[in-house]
C-alpha positions in Angstrom: -24.0 238.0 280.0 -22.3 240.2 282.6 -18.6 240.0 283.5 -17.9 241.5 286.9 -14.3 242.3 288.0 -14.3 243.3 291.7 -11.6 244.4 294.1 -10.4 243.1 297.5 -11.2 239.4 296.9 -8.2 238.4 299.0 -9.4 240.1 302.2 -13.0 241.2 302.9 -14.4 241.2 299.3 -15.6 244.8 299.7 -15.9 245.0 295.9 -18.4 242.3 295.5 -20.2 243.4 298.7 -20.6 246.9 297.2 -21.8 245.5 293.9 -24.5 243.4 295.5 -25.6 246.1 297.9 -26.0 248.6 295.1 -28.5 246.3 293.3 -26.2 244.5 290.8 -25.6 242.3 289.0 -28.9 241.6 287.4 -28.3 237.9 286.7 -30.1 234.5 286.9 -26.9 232.5 287.5 -23.3 233.2 288.4 -19.9 231.4 288.0 -17.0 232.6 290.1 -13.8 231.7 288.3 -11.8 230.5 291.3 -9.0 227.8 290.7 -11.0 224.5 291.0 -8.9 222.3 288.6 -12.1 222.4 286.4 -14.1 220.7 289.2 -17.6 222.2 289.8 -17.6 223.5 293.4 -21.2 224.4 294.5 -20.3 224.8 298.2 -17.7 226.7 300.1 -16.8 227.4 303.8 -17.2 230.7 305.6 -15.1 232.2 308.4 -15.3 234.2 311.6 -12.3 236.3 312.8 -12.1 236.8 316.5 -9.7 239.0 318.5 -8.9 237.6 322.0 -7.3 240.1 324.3 -5.8 239.0 327.6 -4.9 241.4 330.4 -2.2 240.6 332.9 -0.1 242.6 335.4 3.4 243.7 334.6 6.1 242.9 337.1 9.7 242.0 337.4 10.5 238.5 336.3 11.7 237.7 339.8 8.3 238.5 341.3 5.8 235.7 340.5 3.9 236.7 343.6 3.0 240.0 341.9 3.1 239.4 338.1 0.1 238.0 336.1 1.3 236.4 332.9 -1.1 237.3 330.1 0.8 235.1 327.6 0.3 232.1 329.9 -3.4 232.8 330.0 -3.5 233.1 326.2 -1.7 229.7 326.0 -4.3 228.1 328.3 -7.0 229.4 326.0 -5.3 228.1 322.9 -4.9 224.7 324.5 -8.7 224.7 325.2 -9.4 225.7 321.6 -7.5 222.5 320.5 -10.1 220.5 322.3 -12.8 222.6 320.7 -11.3 221.9 317.3 -11.4 218.1 318.0 -15.1 218.5 319.0 -15.8 220.2 315.7 -14.5 217.1 313.9 -16.8 214.9 315.9 -19.9 216.7 314.5 -21.8 215.5 311.4 -19.7 216.0 308.3 -20.9 218.1 305.4 -21.0 216.0 302.2 -18.6 218.3 300.3 -16.8 220.4 303.0 -16.5 217.9 305.9 -15.8 219.8 309.1 -15.4 223.3 310.5 -12.0 224.2 312.0 -10.3 226.7 314.3 -6.7 228.0 314.4 -4.7 231.0 315.7 -3.3 233.2 312.9 -1.3 235.6 315.0 -0.1 236.2 318.5 1.5 239.3 320.1 2.4 240.0 323.7 5.2 240.8 326.1 8.0 243.3 326.2 11.1 241.5 327.5 12.3 238.2 328.9 12.5 239.6 332.4 9.1 241.1 332.6 5.7 239.5 333.2 3.6 240.5 330.2 0.6 242.6 331.0 -1.1 242.0 327.6 -1.4 239.3 325.0 -3.4 239.4 321.8 -4.6 236.4 319.8 -6.1 236.7 316.3 -8.2 233.6 315.7 -10.1 232.2 312.8 -13.0 229.7 312.8 -13.8 228.2 309.4 -17.6 227.6 309.2 -20.0 225.4 307.3 -23.1 226.6 305.4 -25.8 227.3 307.9 -23.5 228.1 310.9 -24.1 231.7 312.2 -21.4 234.1 313.5 -23.5 234.5 316.7 -23.3 230.7 317.4 -19.5 230.7 316.7 -18.9 233.7 319.1 -21.0 232.0 321.8 -18.9 228.8 321.4 -15.6 230.8 321.7 -17.0 232.5 324.8 -18.0 229.2 326.3 -14.5 227.9 325.9 -13.1 231.0 327.5 -15.6 230.8 330.4 -14.4 227.2 331.0 -10.8 228.3 331.2 -11.4 231.4 333.4 -13.4 229.3 335.9 -10.1 227.6 336.8 -8.0 230.8 336.6 -9.2 233.5 339.0 -6.6 236.1 337.8 -7.5 235.7 334.1 -9.0 238.8 332.5 -9.9 238.4 328.8 -12.4 239.6 326.2 -13.4 238.5 322.7 -14.3 240.7 319.8 -15.5 239.5 316.4 -13.6 241.6 313.7 -15.0 240.1 310.5 -17.3 237.3 309.3 -18.3 235.9 306.0 -20.9 233.1 305.5 -20.5 229.7 304.0 -22.8 228.9 301.1 -24.0 226.1 298.9 -26.1 225.3 295.8 -28.0 222.1 295.5 -26.2 219.4 293.4 -29.3 219.0 291.3 -29.3 222.7 290.3 -29.1 223.3 286.5 -26.0 225.4 287.2 -24.2 222.4 288.5 -25.5 219.8 286.1 -25.1 222.1 283.1 -21.4 222.8 283.9 -20.8 219.1 284.3 -22.5 218.3 281.0 -20.5 221.1 279.2 -17.3 219.8 280.7 -18.0 216.3 279.4 -18.4 217.7 275.9 -14.7 218.6 276.1 -13.5 215.5 277.9 -13.3 217.2 281.3 -13.9 214.7 284.0 -17.2 215.4 285.8 -16.1 216.1 289.4 -18.0 217.9 292.1 -16.1 219.0 295.2 -16.3 221.6 298.0 -14.2 224.8 298.0 -12.4 225.0 301.4 -11.7 228.7 301.0 -14.2 231.6 301.3 -15.0 233.2 297.9 -17.4 235.8 296.5 -20.1 233.2 295.6 -21.6 233.6 299.1 -22.6 237.3 298.5 -24.3 236.3 295.2 -26.2 233.4 296.8 -27.4 235.6 299.6 -28.7 238.0 296.9 -30.7 235.1 295.4 -28.3 234.5 292.4 -27.2 230.9 292.4 -23.4 230.9 292.2 -20.8 228.1 292.0 -17.0 228.1 291.6 -15.4 226.9 288.4 -12.1 227.7 286.9 -8.6 226.6 285.8 -5.7 226.1 288.2 -5.4 224.6 291.7 -5.9 226.3 295.1 -2.7 224.5 296.1 -0.7 227.0 294.0 -2.6 230.0 295.4 -0.7 232.4 297.7 2.6 230.7 296.9 5.9 232.2 295.6 5.4 230.5 292.2 1.8 230.7 291.2 1.0 229.1 287.9 -1.9 227.8 285.8 -1.8 225.1 283.2 -2.5 226.7 279.8 -4.4 223.7 278.7 -6.8 224.2 281.6 -7.3 227.8 280.6 -8.3 226.7 277.1 -10.6 224.0 278.4 -12.3 226.3 280.8 -13.0 228.9 278.1 -14.5 226.1 275.9 -16.6 224.8 278.7 -17.9 228.2 279.7 -18.8 229.1 276.1 -20.6 225.8 275.7 -22.5 226.2 278.9 -23.7 229.7 278.0 -24.7 228.7 274.5 -26.5 225.6 275.9 -28.2 227.8 278.5 -29.6 230.4 276.1 -30.6 227.7 273.6 
């Protein structure tokens, strides 16, 4: 049994990426101990981060005949992305993860109230489903931008993908899933299978050919809050379930 403690899980997971790229771990199965409330989570979403940069023309606020408002152009694009987000929800739902999504995480632009802004930057995130590729996502973002610019001759904008991580899934019939459920029942843990909405390190392991699922104490609802906590009883239950699973696995 290998216990891997890796860094940077909250951002780009460079620790797990390096571990996998350097040939490790040598394992048949993997359990990523994310907070799942002791539900088995064999699937999780991925993400694509995109930087959208809009160029305008700075001018005095009294000269709309000269100024080109980069913030306005960014707002038009955001409005179009709302429609794109609704279209994502009209697609076929994943059985555990439902739908992909899109949102703006950060916006920056302008210098003063009385100046037409010559630049506006949007940092965007698209949450993806297993099987969706970053190339497809970037093309979809570009198609939305092309639609907006077709009606705005002064709009100048470009998109750059800054980071991507894939979604992933393990079959519900896989022994890793059924074995954890069986071990949980041995300690009166309700057998629940759900999808993990966040991105986690399991994707790197699955890409390497090591089937990986998420299982652990605590709830993702408490993650990233000012008062993170985990029920001690769940910690004990999780330890018992994992020990039972390993012993059952090795016979």
